[in-house]
VOZAZA-458997 format. One record per residue (C-alpha): chain; x, y, z. Coordinates in nm, 2 decimals. Each point is the difference from the previous one (the first is absolute). Example, Ala and Ser with C-alpha at 12.3 -4.5 7.8 and 13.67 -1.06 7.14 Angstrom:
2
A:1.23:-0.45:0.78
A:0.14:0.34:-0.07
! end
This chain:
160
A:1.64:0.13:-1.94
A:-0.27:-0.19:-0.18
A:-0.35:0.02:0.13
A:0.01:-0.38:0.07
A:0.32:0.05:0.21
A:-0.16:0.29:0.18
A:-0.31:-0.21:0.07
A:0.21:-0.29:0.14
A:0.19:0.24:0.21
A:-0.32:0.15:0.15
A:-0.15:-0.35:0.06
A:0.31:-0.12:0.16
A:0.02:0.31:0.23
A:-0.36:-0.04:0.08
A:0.03:-0.37:0.11
A:0.31:0.07:0.20
A:-0.17:0.27:0.20
A:-0.33:-0.18:0.03
A:0.19:-0.31:0.14
A:0.17:0.23:0.26
A:-0.32:0.18:0.08
A:-0.18:-0.33:0.06
A:0.27:-0.11:0.24
A:-0.05:0.33:0.19
A:-0.38:-0.02:-0.01
A:-0.03:-0.36:0.11
A:0.04:0.11:0.36
A:-0.25:0.28:-0.01
A:-0.37:-0.02:0.03
A:-0.23:0.17:-0.25
A:-0.10:-0.05:-0.36
A:0.22:0.01:-0.30
A:-0.10:0.25:-0.27
A:0.06:-0.04:-0.37
A:-0.06:0.34:-0.15
A:-0.01:-0.06:-0.37
A:-0.10:-0.36:-0.05
A:0.06:0.00:-0.38
A:0.03:-0.35:-0.13
A:0.04:-0.14:0.35
A:0.37:-0.12:-0.01
A:0.10:0.18:0.30
A:-0.32:-0.07:0.19
A:0.07:-0.38:-0.07
A:0.36:0.05:0.13
A:-0.13:0.17:0.32
A:-0.25:-0.27:0.05
A:0.27:-0.27:-0.03
A:0.25:0.17:0.23
A:-0.26:0.10:0.26
A:-0.24:-0.29:0.01
A:-0.31:0.05:0.20
A:0.02:0.38:0.00
A:-0.28:0.22:-0.11
A:0.11:0.18:-0.32
A:-0.21:0.29:-0.12
A:0.05:0.09:-0.36
A:-0.10:0.33:-0.16
A:-0.01:0.08:-0.37
A:-0.21:0.21:-0.25
A:-0.13:-0.30:-0.18
A:0.04:-0.38:0.03
A:0.26:-0.12:-0.24
A:0.16:-0.28:0.20
A:0.06:-0.35:-0.10
A:-0.28:-0.21:0.12
A:0.22:-0.19:0.24
A:0.11:0.32:0.15
A:-0.33:0.18:0.08
A:-0.05:0.07:0.38
A:-0.31:-0.10:0.18
A:-0.29:0.25:-0.07
A:0.03:0.15:0.36
A:0.37:0.07:-0.07
A:-0.03:0.15:-0.34
A:-0.06:0.38:-0.03
A:-0.07:0.13:-0.34
A:-0.02:0.36:-0.12
A:0.22:0.30:0.00
A:0.25:-0.08:0.27
A:0.03:0.37:0.09
A:-0.37:-0.03:0.10
A:-0.04:-0.35:0.12
A:0.31:-0.05:0.21
A:-0.05:0.29:0.25
A:-0.29:-0.19:0.15
A:0.26:-0.24:0.14
A:0.21:0.27:0.17
A:0.11:-0.12:0.35
A:-0.03:-0.37:-0.10
A:0.35:-0.05:0.13
A:0.15:-0.20:-0.28
A:0.31:-0.19:0.07
A:0.11:0.02:-0.36
A:-0.11:0.21:-0.30
A:0.13:-0.07:-0.35
A:-0.08:0.30:-0.21
A:0.05:-0.05:-0.38
A:-0.22:0.26:-0.18
A:0.27:0.18:-0.20
A:-0.07:0.04:-0.37
A:0.35:0.09:-0.14
A:-0.16:0.33:-0.11
A:0.17:0.27:0.21
A:-0.29:0.25:-0.02
A:-0.25:-0.26:0.12
A:0.23:-0.13:0.26
A:0.06:0.35:0.14
A:-0.38:0.04:0.04
A:-0.02:-0.33:0.18
A:0.28:0.10:0.23
A:-0.21:0.30:0.11
A:-0.22:-0.24:0.20
A:0.17:-0.33:0.02
A:0.26:0.06:0.29
A:-0.27:0.13:0.23
A:-0.24:-0.28:-0.08
A:0.27:-0.27:0.04
A:0.11:0.14:0.34
A:-0.37:0.00:0.12
A:-0.03:-0.37:-0.08
A:0.32:-0.15:0.16
A:0.06:-0.05:0.37
A:0.29:0.13:0.19
A:0.29:-0.22:-0.08
A:-0.17:-0.14:-0.31
A:0.17:-0.03:-0.34
A:-0.08:0.16:-0.33
A:0.15:-0.12:-0.33
A:-0.07:0.24:-0.29
A:0.08:0.04:-0.36
A:-0.02:0.38:0.05
A:0.19:0.21:0.25
A:-0.22:0.09:0.30
A:0.12:0.32:0.15
A:-0.19:0.02:0.34
A:0.12:0.08:0.35
A:-0.15:-0.30:0.15
A:0.19:-0.23:-0.25
A:0.36:-0.08:0.06
A:0.19:-0.12:-0.30
A:0.17:-0.33:0.07
A:0.34:-0.10:-0.16
A:-0.03:-0.21:-0.30
A:0.20:-0.31:-0.08
A:0.29:0.05:-0.23
A:-0.18:-0.20:-0.27
A:-0.28:0.26:-0.01
A:0.11:0.31:-0.22
A:-0.07:0.34:0.16
A:-0.33:0.14:-0.10
A:-0.13:-0.32:-0.16
A:-0.22:-0.10:0.29
A:-0.03:0.14:0.36
A:-0.06:-0.13:0.36
A:-0.11:0.18:0.30
A:-0.08:-0.06:0.37
A:-0.29:0.19:0.15
A:0.15:0.21:0.28
A:-0.14:-0.03:0.35
! end
């Protein structure tokens, strides 16, 4: 598969799961978290599908398109491993986690802390959509639509 086809497959899976997660999160109180703002595409998608909701975005550095930069109070810059734990217990309705690098060694290091962090941020019954698998006892994997290839993107519900 070409890198372009792989990218399109990932973006399609991401959009499909974000749309499903937004529908679930719409009935839950609590902020929305964008862990890995990047260029802001998914932040913009979340903002469009969950109008009026507070969306807090985390990233190492600001690299988003100017139209996709969160308000200053909702943008947390710095190493996510260091900055995000301050938000533990915030009770997010939805967390979108997209900080994978495609480098297996780096992603393994990230997965040493990311599942615990994510579980600490999301309320019971809240939804997590992630580009990396999050193995944590508080996160129950949700079935994926047939259109999302296995291990391409992941969706979880925070257990009660």
